[in-house]
C-alpha angles and dihedrals in degrees: 000000000000097000115162094244091056096054097068090044090054092048092048091051092050092047091051093047089052093048091051092047092048092237105165102169094083118106118205112252096028118104118239086206088069095054116106125219118236087252093055092046089052093047091050093048090050092049091046090050091051092051090048093049091048091048090057090057095051097090101024092110094045122101109254093241091066102042097050113083094206092054091046091052091046089057090051091048089051091050092048091051096045102037108018096163092053090045092051091045092054093057090229092171088065094044100049098072091055092042094050097039098089091046094051093043091056090052091049095049092096095033112116117175091190092068119095096236101040123146118247114244090237090057095055117106094234090053093052091046093053090044092053091047090050092048092050089046092053090047094051090048091053091055 
């Protein structure tokens, strides 16, 4: 039962237990329930490393023209310039997000916005490629 009157009692009990054990690393306002043991941290890091290693292998047997977002978008840009009616009839603007989704997700696997030195989304190569494609698409529509 998580009734309001039990919560302060639990906090008081944990605070008293920390004081008796001499544990000085606790900061008031932070939950000790959220703290990970060194074993849990090691297991998490190993699991994370395995996922990152597996993600590097996903596209290793794919031709470079089909796993590089910039190259894929260039193919679509060429299609749009050479065969605009066919491009429009295929509803490519609706298909591109689904097509690029797996490629972008692989690039975002290691991205963590909570880290101090994280890369802004706008600075990532896939974002720039999509942005350039969108700008080129807008310019060609205005012609």
